[in-house]
C-alpha positions, 0 to 999 in steps of 0.5 A: 485883347480882341482886335479887328484891324482893317487895312487896304483902303485908299483913293482909287478911280473909278473903275478900279479895284481894292482889297480889304483886309480884316486881320483878327486876334485876341478870340476865335476867328473861325468861330464867328460870321463876318460881315463888311459895312460901309457908312458913307457921310450922312448915310446909315451903316449898311451891310455890304457883304457876310460870310458863314464862319466856314465860309460856306455861306455868303451873302451880298447886298444888291449894290455889292453882287457882281463886283464884290467878292468876300473871303476868309482865311481861317488859317490866317485869322483874316477876312477879305473884301475884293472890291472891282469896278469902283464907283463914286456911290462906294465912297465910304467908310468900310468896316470888319464885323465879325458876330457869334449869334449863339453866345450874342457877342460882336466885334467891330474893326476902326474902318478903313476909308475907301475914296473912288474919285477920278 
């Protein structure tokens, strides 16, 4: 059974930090690129960051550059998103996504709420 389970969300003050985790099971995590998306109320889901299956290629949305760091540990079947200098506009549900283009397959996690507020 394929599972992606996010954790690490919560309420944080502006300027604070959070580390999101995405625990994968039921498939070969190391064969999939991993991304973090977010969706704020009333807005479309947007890409935050993407990392290749080996971790050798990383891309960030402009809003995440310099503040967020995506990483993965294939030995632990887990991906991460370190978020620093958080702003109220970072408030959203954050989703983990994995994709393997060669076989046209992708999976989503259930999401974890991040709220940045004073």
